Steps between C-alpha positions, in 0.01 A plus 500: 500500500832622357383416151176693542686805629744471210210496257345810660833684483545393138150623415577832661821545301337394175240771551753767596735435212247508217388822334155351467444384856150380436611270217745329734214392725256409226708196404518364855281203558446401864494133399850537356618626838340207674657246266841667535511423870654163584285232656519554874592251765183354658553696825535830308209441260246728670750779557614487136141493375424808711807674363403419142152640559651816648728539198205452266293760689795741510544459124133574439519805725817619327323475164218720632741759638707508182185539294384796715844665488510455123160669469619795707821529298298527181282783632597847382714714728425868524808717521435845636745763391548799725523829317567837652222651294254243635604564861493878449130495406418490872745783569361713218175550688676741737828582322353564152536309174863605461586550871462875450270566798553554868294214641192642670681834491732389781783287353803577294472474124682176415539556126868521417618308804776245447415134546722470811323792668160345428616163635632667815167679551290188438715287732486778759122514481487122528721497813347818645831690483408754230231752425323806617129568512427220250697240694197307627333477161819411314601235754189301406567545128870403521425201724297345217797506260751221456867585445454419131201734474686781678796469262270498200300806608813689606652438158179608329456821700864598451447497122184715502 
């Protein structure tokens, strides 16, 4: 039993230490594991045989898992970059292409605002602590934005 557990632990560390995890498991032959285990005492024969079979099954399962993980690692990863200009496209509907409009004729013109002022307003809308007649509409818009998106759009608007 101790030998079987030692083999499982060794297999785990072999897989974790190799850059090519899958290749570490490809060379493992379940029969090699079985032959590496000492001949058991007659009273322990069934228990040892069961343990060997469990180790063999665990090795096969580990190969499957490693193969699946390797496939996923090879798939392309899409990195989405947040740009203030991209976020502002939604804002431009009401505020104008260069933030020159009073949204729906009721808001302040935000063109020329400093980034910190824009961040304060967006966070205030998000937490319902800022805004006048447009508070309800802007709360929904600000709530959709992540901190990263708010920083990006605030930086963009401040440079318009």
